[in-house]
C-alpha positions in Angstrom: 4.5 -52.9 -3.4 1.3 -51.4 -2.5 -1.7 -53.7 -3.3 -4.9 -52.7 -5.0 -6.7 -52.1 -1.8 -4.1 -49.6 -0.6 -4.4 -47.6 -3.6 -8.1 -47.5 -3.5 -7.9 -46.5 0.1 -5.4 -43.7 -0.7 -7.4 -42.4 -3.5 -10.8 -42.3 -1.6 -8.9 -40.4 1.4 -7.7 -37.9 -1.0 -11.2 -37.5 -2.7 -12.7 -37.1 0.9 -9.9 -34.4 1.9 -10.9 -32.4 -1.3 -14.6 -32.7 -0.7 -13.8 -31.5 3.0 -11.6 -28.6 2.0 -14.3 -27.5 -0.6 -17.1 -28.0 2.0 -15.1 -25.7 4.3 -14.5 -22.9 1.8 -18.3 -23.2 0.9 -19.2 -22.5 4.6 -16.8 -19.8 5.0 -16.9 -17.6 6.9 -18.3 -18.9 10.0 -17.1 -16.3 12.5 -15.4 -12.8 12.5 -12.7 -12.0 10.0 -10.2 -9.5 10.8 -8.5 -7.3 8.1 -5.2 -6.1 9.5 -4.1 -2.5 8.4 -0.3 -1.8 9.0 -1.2 2.0 9.7 -2.8 4.0 12.2 -6.5 4.8 12.0 -8.0 7.7 10.0 -5.5 7.4 7.3 -6.2 6.6 3.6 -5.4 2.9 3.7 -7.4 2.5 6.7 -10.5 4.3 5.1 -10.5 2.1 2.1 -10.1 -1.1 4.4 -13.0 -0.1 6.4 -15.1 0.2 3.3 -14.0 -3.2 2.0 -14.6 -4.7 5.6 -18.3 -3.1 5.5 -18.8 -4.8 2.0 -17.4 -7.9 3.0 -19.8 -8.1 6.1 -22.8 -7.6 3.7 -21.6 -10.0 1.2 -20.6 -12.9 3.6 -23.2 -12.1 6.3 -20.3 -12.3 8.9 -18.5 -9.6 10.6 -15.3 -8.3 8.8 -13.3 -5.8 11.2 -10.3 -3.5 10.7 -7.4 -4.1 13.1 -4.8 -1.5 13.0 -1.3 -2.7 13.6 0.9 0.2 12.7 4.7 0.5 13.0 8.1 -0.1 11.2 7.1 0.7 7.8 4.1 -1.8 7.7 6.5 -4.6 9.2 4.6 -4.8 12.6 1.2 -5.3 10.6 2.5 -7.7 8.0 4.4 -9.9 10.6 1.0 -10.2 12.5 -0.8 -11.5 9.3 1.9 -13.9 8.4 1.9 -15.5 11.8 -1.7 -16.0 12.0 -3.7 -19.2 11.2 -3.8 -20.0 7.6 -7.7 -20.4 7.6 -9.1 -17.1 6.1 -9.8 -15.4 9.2 -7.0 -13.0 9.2 -6.3 -10.9 6.1 -3.9 -7.9 5.2 -4.9 -4.7 3.4 -1.6 -2.9 2.5 0.4 -1.2 0.1 3.1 -2.1 -2.5 6.2 -1.7 -0.3 5.2 -4.4 2.2 5.6 -7.0 -0.3 8.1 -5.2 -2.9 10.6 -2.9 -1.1 10.8 -3.9 2.6 12.8 -7.3 1.6 15.6 -5.1 0.1 15.8 -2.5 3.1 15.6 -4.7 6.2 18.2 -7.4 6.8 16.2 -9.2 9.3 12.6 -8.9 8.0 10.4 -11.2 10.1 8.4 -12.2 7.1 9.1 -12.9 3.3 7.0 -11.7 0.5 6.1 -15.1 -0.5 4.5 -15.6 3.0 1.5 -13.6 1.8 -0.9 -14.8 -1.0 -2.5 -12.1 -3.3 -6.1 -11.9 -3.3 -6.9 -8.7 -5.3 -5.6 -5.3 -6.1 -8.0 -2.5 -4.9 -6.5 0.6 -6.5 -3.5 2.4 -7.8 -2.3 5.9 -7.1 0.5 8.5 -7.8 2.6 10.3 -5.1 2.6 14.1 -4.8 5.4 16.4 -3.5 3.3 18.4 -1.0 4.5 21.4 1.1 3.3 23.5 3.9 1.0 26.0 2.3 2.6 28.6 4.6 5.9 28.4 3.1 7.0 31.3 0.7 7.3 28.9 -2.3 4.9 28.4 -5.1 6.7 25.7 -7.5 9.6 23.1 -7.2 12.3 25.3 -8.1 11.3 28.0 -5.1 11.1 25.1 -2.8 14.7 23.6 -3.9 15.9 27.4 -3.4 14.3 27.5 -0.1 16.0 24.2 1.1 19.4 25.1 -0.3 19.4 28.2 1.7 18.8 26.1 4.7 20.9 23.2 4.3 20.1 20.3 7.1 17.4 22.5 8.6 14.4 21.8 6.6 12.4 18.8 7.6 10.4 16.1 5.6 8.1 13.5 6.7 7.9 9.8 5.4 6.0 6.6 6.5 9.4 5.0 7.0 11.8 3.0 4.6 10.0 1.1 1.9 6.9 3.4 1.6 6.6 5.1 -1.8 6.7 8.4 -0.1 10.3 7.5 1.4 11.4 6.7 -2.3 9.8 10.1 -3.6 11.7 11.9 -0.8 15.0 10.4 -1.3 14.9 10.6 -4.8 13.8 14.3 -4.5 16.8 14.9 -2.4 19.3 13.1 -4.6 18.4 14.7 -8.0 18.6 18.2 -6.4 21.5 17.4 -4.2 19.7 18.4 -1.2 20.3 17.9 2.5 17.1 17.5 4.4 16.0 16.2 7.9 13.6 13.0 7.8 11.1 12.5 10.4 9.1 9.0 10.3 5.5 8.7 11.1 3.3 5.7 11.6 0.5 6.9 9.4 -0.4 9.5 7.1 -2.8 11.2 9.6 0.3 11.7 12.0 2.2 13.1 9.1 -0.4 15.6 7.7 -1.0 16.9 11.2 2.7 17.8 11.5 2.7 19.2 7.9 -0.4 21.4 8.9 1.3 22.5 12.1 4.5 23.7 10.2 6.8 21.3 11.8 7.6 19.7 8.6 7.9 21.4 5.3 7.6 18.4 2.9 5.5 15.3 2.9 5.5 13.3 -0.3 2.0 11.6 0.2 -0.2 9.3 -2.2 -2.7 11.9 -3.9 -5.4 10.6 -1.9 -4.2 11.9 1.3 -3.6 15.5 0.2 -5.9 16.2 -2.7 -8.7 17.7 -0.5 -6.2 19.7 1.6 -4.6 21.2 -1.7 -8.0 22.2 -3.1 -8.8 23.9 0.4 -5.5 25.8 0.3 -4.3 24.1 3.3 -1.2 22.4 1.9 0.4 23.0 -1.7 1.0 20.1 -4.3 4.1 21.1 -6.2 4.4 18.1 -8.4 3.4 14.6 -8.8 5.6 11.4 -9.4 3.7 9.7 -12.5 4.5 9.7 -16.2 1.2 11.8 -17.0 -0.5 14.6 -15.1 -3.4 13.9 -12.8 -6.8 14.7 -14.1 -7.4 16.1 -10.5 -4.4 18.5 -10.8 -4.2 19.4 -14.4 -2.0 22.5 -13.6 0.4 20.5 -11.5 3.6 19.4 -13.4 5.1 15.9 -13.2 8.8 15.3 -12.3 9.1 13.8 -15.6 8.1 17.3 -17.1 10.6 18.9 -14.8 13.5 17.0 -16.5 13.9 13.8 -14.4 12.5 10.9 -16.8 13.2 8.3 -14.2 11.3 10.0 -11.3 8.5 7.9 -11.4 7.0 6.6 -8.1 3.5 5.1 -8.0 1.7 2.9 -5.3 -1.1 0.4 -5.1 -3.3 -1.1 -2.4 -4.2 -4.8 -2.3 -5.7 -7.3 -0.1 -3.6 -10.2 0.8 -3.8 -13.5 3.0 -1.3 -15.6 4.9 0.2 -18.3 2.3 -1.5 -21.7 3.0 -5.0 -20.2 3.1 -7.2 -22.6 1.1 -7.4 -21.7 -2.6 -11.1 -22.0 -2.8 -11.2 -19.2 0.2 -9.0 -17.1 -1.8 -11.4 -17.6 -4.8 -14.3 -16.5 -2.7 -12.6 -13.5 -1.4 -11.4 -12.4 -4.8 -15.0 -12.7 -6.3 -16.1 -10.2 -3.3 -13.3 -8.0 -3.9 -14.0 -7.6 -7.6 -17.7 -6.9 -6.8 -16.6 -4.4 -4.2 -14.2 -2.5 -6.4 -16.7 -2.2 -9.1 -19.3 -1.0 -6.8 -20.3 2.8 -6.7 -19.5 3.5 -2.9 -15.7 2.2 -3.3 -15.3 3.8 -6.8 -16.6 7.0 -5.9 -14.5 7.2 -2.8 -11.4 6.4 -4.4 -12.0 8.6 -7.5 -12.7 11.4 -5.3 -9.3 11.0 -3.9 -7.6 10.6 -7.1 -7.0 7.1 -6.9 -8.0 4.7 -9.7 -10.3 1.7 -8.7 -8.8 -1.6 -10.1 -9.5 -5.3 -8.9 -7.4 -8.2 -10.3 -7.1 -12.0 -10.2 -4.7 -13.4 -7.7 -2.3 -14.3 -10.5 -2.3 -10.8 -11.9 -1.5 -9.3 -8.4 1.3 -11.7 -8.2 2.6 -10.4 -11.5 2.3 -6.9 -10.3 4.3 -7.9 -7.0 7.2 -9.3 -9.1 7.3 -6.0 -11.2 7.2 -3.7 -8.3 9.8 -5.6 -6.5 12.4 -5.3 -9.4 11.5 -1.5 -9.8 12.1 -1.2 -6.0 15.3 -3.1 -6.1 16.8 -1.0 -8.9 15.6 2.2 -7.1 17.2 1.1 -3.9 20.4 0.3 -5.7 20.5 3.7 -7.4 19.8 5.7 -4.2 22.6 3.6 -2.5 20.5 2.9 0.3 21.9 0.3 2.8 19.7 -2.5 4.5 19.0 -1.6 8.0 
């Protein structure tokens, strides 16, 4: 049986450990923090991460840098983040699919969603069905007719299994009974380059990536995948309006850390994210691209991840997609 001295020593040790952990969090960061983005540079996710990194650097008076680790539907970047030391010096800025859909799409996923701890939401977005502006189509019906006249010949681009664009593309194929060629890219910048070059006909992208190009007449947005029309595209119908009540695909951006990162550091990063998302620079950039800026607590983001995961599971089942 423990004697009183042992109990007191144990209590003192726990207290000292608590004080030590708090002191570490209060002095964080003491060196450069890297934010991993699982896409190529110049895409929308990369752009928002760089704004966050700049503002984090200003808040914490230490460098926050973006490190691009693209590939395999965000798996390369997510794996790099989950395998990093759990000390707050490696973060991940990614999208919904990383911690929701990927677990149902890959048999040997090198990480689990619970290997990443939520810090804060950054924004939410709807997807679009965007086509090459040079195609002889002005609406969804005309595009469907165009594809049906060329079975197995018309290409569409996605960012790989698990991305919102992938679900939008596959759902589009299914509801209209189409047969298209899927081409996978490591990032939005690559896919848009192919769309503008006429090498793919359809790219279901988040609204932020294509809104400016649509307004410039370089691409054509035929529909959006949210329940309501976008205020930036009042004349563009939703797929719900076109007769498909379950055709709803949305996306969100969030900052996460390897699970095991000290809670006090997570709290400090969350407070910084709330401040950044409310700031004019970040808000104006997102709103200009059709994205709703929105921060959250870690618990709120955790709940969103659970909801998104269940929606992804049901969609994957409905589309009869087999894990790779």
